[in-house]
N, C-alpha and C positions, 0 to 999 in steps of 0.2 A: 411091608412089601413096597418095591419100587413101582410107581405108576408107569406102565409101559406106554411110550408115545403112540398116538394113534393118528392115522392119516385122515380118517373121517370119524367123527364122533357125533352122537345125537346132538342136535341143536337145541340148546336151552334158550328159549326166546323169552326175554324179560320185558314185560310191558310196564313202563313207568308212566304214571299218569297223575294229573292234578285235578282233584275233585274237592270242592269245598262242602263239607258236611257239618252242619251245626246240630248238636243234640244236647238236651239237658240231662237225660238219664243215661250216663255212660258207664265205662269200665269201673270208675272209682266206686260207683254205687254197688256194682255187682261184687267187687272184691271185698268191700267193707261189710256187705250184708251177709256174705256166705263164709267168711273166714273161719268160723268155728262151727259151722253147721254140718250135719251129717249129709250124705247124699240125698236121702229122702227129704230132709229138712231143706236142703238147697233147692230141690225140685219144687217143693211147695212154695218156698219164698219166690222163686221165679214165676210160678203160676200166678200167685197173688199180685206180684209186680205187674205182670203182663195184663192181668184182668183190670187192675186199677188204672193203668196208663195205656190201655190198648190203642186208643186213637193216636196218642203221641208216638208210640212205637211204630205203628203202621205209617204214620206221616214221615218219620225219620228214615225208615227203610226205603220208602218210596222216593224220598228226596235223593238218597244215595244212588238208587238205581236209575232215576231219571238223569241225574248228573252224569252217571257212567255212560248212559246212552248217548248223551250229547258229546262225550269224549270218545265215542266208538270203542268202549272197553270190551274186550273179549272175556266174558265172565267164565267161560269154561276154564281158561288159564287161571283166573283168580280162585275159583273153587278148588282147583288142583293144589294151589299153594295153601289154601285154608285147611285142606285135609291133612297136610303135613303138620300144621299148627295144632289140629285136633289131637293128633297122636301124642304131641308133646304135653298138651294139657292133661291127657289121660294119665300121664306119669306124674306130673307136678301138681295140677289143680283139677282133679276129677270133679270136685264140687261145682266148679264153674260150668262144666258141661251139663251137669244136672240142672243148674239154674237156667241155662239157655234152653234146655228141653222144656222146662216148665213155662218159660215165656212163650215158646213156640206153640205149645198146646193151648194156652189161654188166649192167644192172639190170633191163632190160625195162620200165622206166618211160617213158611217152611223153615225147618231147623237150620239148613245151610245158610239161609239169609240172615238169621239171627246170629249164627256163628261168625259169619263174615263181618257183620256189623260190630261185633265185640272183639274181633281179633285183627282189626285194621292195622296196617303199618304204613310206610311211606308210599306204598302203591296206591293207597286211598287218599291220604292227606297231603301228599306232595312233598315239596321241599321242607326239610325238617331240621337242618343243622348239620347233622352227620359228622364227618371225621375231623380230627385235629391232629396236625403233624408238626413236629419240632425238628429243626435241622441244625447240625453243627459240623464245621469243617476246619481242618488244619489247626491253626494256633488258638482257636477258640476252645479246643480240647486240652485237657490237662497234659496229655502226652505230646501235644503240639503237632500231631500229624494224624492222618486218617479222616474218615467221614462217618457220621452217625445220622441215621434217620429214625425218629421215634414216631410211630403212628398209632393213634387210637382209632380203630375202625368201628364206626357207628352204623348200624343198620336197623331194620325193623326189629321190634323187641323179641320176636320169636325166632330170629335167624340163628343158626348154629354154624360153627366153623370147624375146619379140619386143618391139620398140618400135613403137607404132602411133599414127597421127594420124587423127582423124576430124573432118570439117568440121561446122559447125552446119547444122541442117536443119529444115525445116518438115514436119509430118506431118498426114495427114488425120485426121478426128475418130474414125475407126474403127481407127486403127493399133494394132498390138499390139507390145509389147516381149516377145520370146521369151527368157526367162531360162533358166538351166541346167535348172531343174526345172519351172517353171510359166510360164504366160503372164499378163501384166498389161497394162492399158491404157497406151499410149504417150501422152506429152504432146504438145501441138501444136508446141512449139519445143524443140529440143535444142541444146546449146552445143558448141562446138569444144573438143577436148582433145588432149593428148599423154600417152601413158601406157605402162606396162609390162603385158604380159599373158603368160600361159603359152601357148606355141605351140598353136594349135588351139582356143583358147577365145575366147569373145566378151566375157566379163567381164574386169576389170582387177585387177591386184595393187596398183597405185598410179598416180597421175597428177596433172596440173594442167590446169585448163580456161581458157577465154578471159577469165575474170574473175579469174584468179589464185586460184581456189579449189583447194586442194591436199588430197588424200585418200590415206590408206593404212590398213592394218588389221593386226590380230594375232588369231590364234585364241586361244580360252580355253575351258577346261572349264566347262560350265554345269550347274547343279543343277536347272534348270527343264525344263519340257516342251519338246521340239523337234519341228519339223514334217517333218524329213527331206525326202523328195521332194516334199512339199506346200508347202515353204517356199522362201525366196529364198537363193541361194548368195551368199557374201560377195563374190565377185568381181563379181557382178551389182550388188550394192549400191554398190560403189565406182563403177562405171560410171554407174549411175543418178544418184548424187549429182553427179558431174562433168557429166553431161548436163543437169542441171536446176537447179543452185544458182548464184546470183550472189554469195552471201556464205557465210562459214562458218556463221553462225547459221541461214541458210536451209538449208544442208546438214544441220545437226542436225535441223531440222524435217522435212526430206524423209526422212532415215534413220529417224527415230523413227515417223513415220506409216506408212512402209512396213513396219516391224517389227511395229507394233501390228496391222496389217491382215493381213499375209501370214506373219509369223513367220520365224524363222531356221531354216535347213535342218538342218545336221549337228552344230553345236557352238556354243558361245558365241563372240562376236566383239567386238572393240574397234575402233572406227573413230576415227582421228585426222583431224580436219577443220580446215583453217586457211585464212586469206586474209591479205592484207597487214596487217590490223589486229587479227585475233583468232585464237585457237586453242582448239579444243574437243576433248574426248575423250568419245565415246559408248560405253558398255559395255553390250552387248546380251545378254540371257539369255532365250531363247524369244521371247515376245511382249512382254517387259518390258525396261526399260532404265533406266540412270542416266547423267547427263551432267554434266561439269564443265568450266568455262571456266578457261583458264590465261592470265594476264596478266603480262607482264614477268617471266617465270619460265622454268624448265626442267622437263622431266619425261622419263619413259621408259616403255616397255612391253616386256614379253617375252611370256609366254603364261599369264598369270593376271590376274584382275581386280585393279585397284589402287585404285579409288575406294572410300573408306570411308564415313563419314557426312557428308562434306563436299561432296556433290553439289549442283549448282545447280538441276538439273531432274531429274525422274524421271517414269516412266509412272504413270498414276493408281492402278494396282493393285499397284505394286511392293511396298509394305508389307503391304497387305491379303492378297495372295497368300501372302507369307511367314508371316503370322499364321495363315491358313487351313491351311497345311501343318504348323503347330506348330513352325516353325523359330525364331520369336521370340515374345516375350511379347505377349499379346493387347492390351495397352495401348500398344504401341510406336507412336510417331508418325514416327520416322525410324530407319533401320537402318544398320548397317555393311555396305554392299553387298558388299564384298570378302569379309567373314567369312561372310555368310549365303549368298551365291550361288556362291562358288568351290567346286569339287568335284574329286575325284581323277581321274575318268575323262574322257578328252578327247573321244572319239567314241563315245558309247553306241549300242547297237543297238536299244534300245527305250525306252519312257517309264515304266519301273518306277522311280519316284523313290526307292523304298526302297533300291535298289542303288547310288545315287549318294552316295558317302561325302563329307560336307562336309570341306573342308580349307582353311585360310586361306592357306597358302603351300606351294609345292612346291620342293624343293631346287634342281633345275637352273634352273627359271625364275626363282626368287628370286635366285640368284647372278648370273644375267645381268642381271636388272633392277637390282640393287644396283650392279653394275659400270657399267652404262650411265648410271645416274643420277649416280654419283660423278664420272664423266668430265664430264658436263654441268655439275655443280655446281662442279667444280674450274676450269672455264673460264668461269664466269659473268661476263658483261660484256665478254668478249673473243672470243666465238664467231663464227667466220667459216665460209665454205663449206669452206675447207681443214680447219678444226677438225672439222667434222662428218664429212668424208671420212676423216680420220685415225681418228676414233672408230669408224667403221664397219669399220676394219681391225684392230680391237683383238683381241688374243689373251691378254690379261692380262699384267701385269708380275710379279705374284706371285699365288699362289692358296692359300687356306687349306683344307686337306683336312678332312673330318669328324673326323679324329683330333686336329686342332689343329695338325698339322704344316704349316708354310708352305714351299711349293716356289717356286723362282724359275723362271718361264717365260720372262722377258725378251722378251716379245712373239713368242715362237715358238709356233705352234699346238701344243696338248698332244700331238697325234698325231705330232708330229715331235720331241718331247723325249725325254730318257732315261727319263722317268717312265712313258711309255706301255708300254714293254716288250712290243713286239709278238711277240717270240720266244716269250713264254709261251703264245701261241696255237698255235704250231706244235710247239714242243719240250716236250711233256708228259713229264716225267721218270719218272713212275710210272704204272702202269695205274690209270686212274681208277675209283672205285667208283660214281660217279654220272654221269649223262649230261651234266651241266653242269660245266665247268671254270672255277673262279674266275679272274677277270682284273682288271686295274687299273680304277679308276674312269674312266668316260667323261666328260670335261670339255668341255662345249660352250661356245664363246665366241660373241661377237657375229658375228665373221667365222668361219663354220663350214665345216670341211672334212671330207668323208667320201666313201667310194665305195659304201657300202652302203645306209644307211637315210635319209640326208638331208643336204643341205648348202645353203649360200647359193648360190642359182642366179642372183640378180640383186640389185643394190643401187641405190637411187635417193635422191638428195637433191633434195627439192622446195622451191623458194625462191619465196616471195611477198613482193614489195616494194612499198611505197606510193608510191615516188618514181620509178617507171618506167611507161611505157605497158604495158597488160595484155599486149600481144603479146610483151613481154620476160619474161613469166613463165617460169621456168627449171626444167628437170629435168636434173640431171647423173646419168647412168646408166652402170652397169657390169654386164657379164655375169659370172657365176660369183663366187666369193669375191673381194672387191675387192682383197685384198692381192696377188693374182696376176692382176689385171686392170687396166683403165683406165677412168676416168670420161669419158664423151663428152657434150657439151652438146646439149640439145634445147630450143629456144624454142617456146612454144605458138603463136607467130606463123608458124611454117613450115607449108607445106601438102603436104610430101612427106617421106618418110623413105628413106634409103639402102636399096636392095632387099635387101641382106644383113642389115640390121637389122630390117626388117619381116617377115622370114622367120627360121626357126631357124638359118640358115647362120652368121651371126656368133656366135650363142650357142654353136653347136657348136665353132667354132674356139677360143673362150675356154675352153670346158669341157675340150677336149683338153689345154690348158696345165695346168689344175688337176689333171686326171687323171694326167698324166705326172709331175707334181711332188709328188703326194700323199705325205706321209710324209718328204719330203726338203727341207723348207722352207729349212734353212740352206745346203744345196748350191745351190739354184737362185734363192733370193729376190733376192739382190743383182743377179743378171743380169736378172731380170724387171723390177725397179724401175729399173735403169739405162736401160731402153727406155721405160718408161711414165711415170716421174716427170717427165722433161723435157717430155713432152707436156702433162701436167697443169699444170706451171708456166707453160708458154707459153699454155695456155688461160686461166688466170687473168689473164695480162698482156693478152691479146687482148680479152677480153669487154668491159671498159669502153670500149675504142675502137670495137668493133663496135656496141655499144649507142648510143654517141654518134653514129656515122655513121647508124644506123638512124633515130634521132629527128630528125636534121637532114633526111634524105631524105624521111621520112614527111610532113613539112610541105609538101613540094613535089610528090612523086610517090610515092603509096602502093605502086604496082607495083614500082618500083625498090627501095623499101625492103624489100618482101617478097622480092624476088629476092636482095637482099643476104643476108638471113637464110638463105634456102634454100641459096644457094651456099656460105655459110660452114659451115653444119651438114653439108652433104653432103661437103665437103672434110675436115671433122674426122672424119667417119665413115670415109672412105677412108684417112686417115692412121692411124687407130686399127687398122684391119685390116692395113695394111702392117706396122705395129709388131708386131702379134700374130704374123704370119708370121715376122718377124725373131726374135721370142722363141722360136718353135718351133725355128728353126735354132740358136739359142744353147743351148737345152736339149740338143739333139742333140750339139752340140760338147762341152758340159760332160760329158755322159754318156760320150762316146767318150774324152775326155781322162782321165776318172776311171778308166775300166776298161781303158784301153789299157796296153801295156807295151813297153819296148824290149828286144829280145833281148840278152842279155849277150854281151859279146865274148869270143871264145876267147882263152885265155892263150897 
């Protein structure tokens, strides 16, 4: 069904906050200890764990709550989010909930506090790496024209996404757009779009509209003043651009005017905005911004500003504000935006700028940026949709550690390689003298897997082409890390989405696949791809013919042409769900075969 535009919608207020919480006995223990236990066994194990480490658990939970108090965290909002997580665990890992109940009983700590402590995401731990985006325009593509944006959207590990379509709409003069934090005037006409959104949110994570304007974004730390609940949420900004822009350049103007007037809420943001002929990146810091146009080239973004002194446009006070703060020389006419406005803290709690340590590069984000950019450069002039999807599944071929040692990952996620050494978390050989036990470096790839603090929850390839009708603007979308999922096509010309895709149901199914196979990539990967790879190959073979049929039909009967797109996309969604269930069965079979044994015969 089409999402009907609304003039006023419930405000979803999202509190991002940074709390440093160190604890020894974390999720890793609970997952490893209850993996094969029954519900009763899980409860007993939790009870014993809580009994043995009661003081430590109490200390950790109190540290979390005290830090939250210092940050003015509204725990009623936090607990509301945790209740959503609890419902998911009831479906996927009910044993974990039993373990948590056991810990709660033996320690006397409220169940909800233990649940929160064990289901934290970026709302608790702060800046965590997040999204990776790859960009290609014009002659960098094999066809020599058009624009592609490939985004891996990383969020808290429990987040679920949906695919939504909204029709164009006319609005009365007094209409209001109810954003996550504030209300702003609605425009008289909004455009149709297809996009990805977090389940339960009104704003979007990425999408394409009826004029083939494509938009995505990446978080970045900002050294500037932020507006918090008085500013616009980045998901609302993406939706507003899609609703209002006919071209990428117009999208830049919309984004920058909104930023200058209303400000950015919780952090810095980079918006990637394209159309069939142009590609722009707007990097936002508070009410200020810098923008760069990319022509016949490639680029990438992770989670730090990348524009230096080569911006094409900027806010009127970008330089003067930096001069006023004493960040640059008073005679500066142009600045290195990245160097001046990048900062270490991702989600600050206040506007004390003296606490925001400037930093040009951050290790994790820089490594992902360099890797994504190198993939794009290595494929310059031959980039296709398949190239971009392969790039989104990247886990590194090799990785150079800070020591200079080069490890061979061979496209296996770091968490599934020998280098992760998960046993170090469980088998501490000597009694530790500190509360923190050193572990191996956490290496986050573009295709991110994790069960605790964040992972790729959706991936989208946005394709804008100059030689097709706008209705054939295309988003190829997958739920969960794309290496364990499948890309499903969505044309902006459709007017309805499969009911499992417009709700969290499909996302939950794919998340279960990722959760079940986490840490065992080599064991399950081939089986997963044996189901999903043929689907994608067939999709690429079908799309040209479907588009040809659509264009021919559209000349004679627009309704039949629309019905063709709707029917095709609906079938592709159904086929993807069928395959996902087959993958679940295959995972079960592999697990049984691996752990089964044949009784030896008596002599």
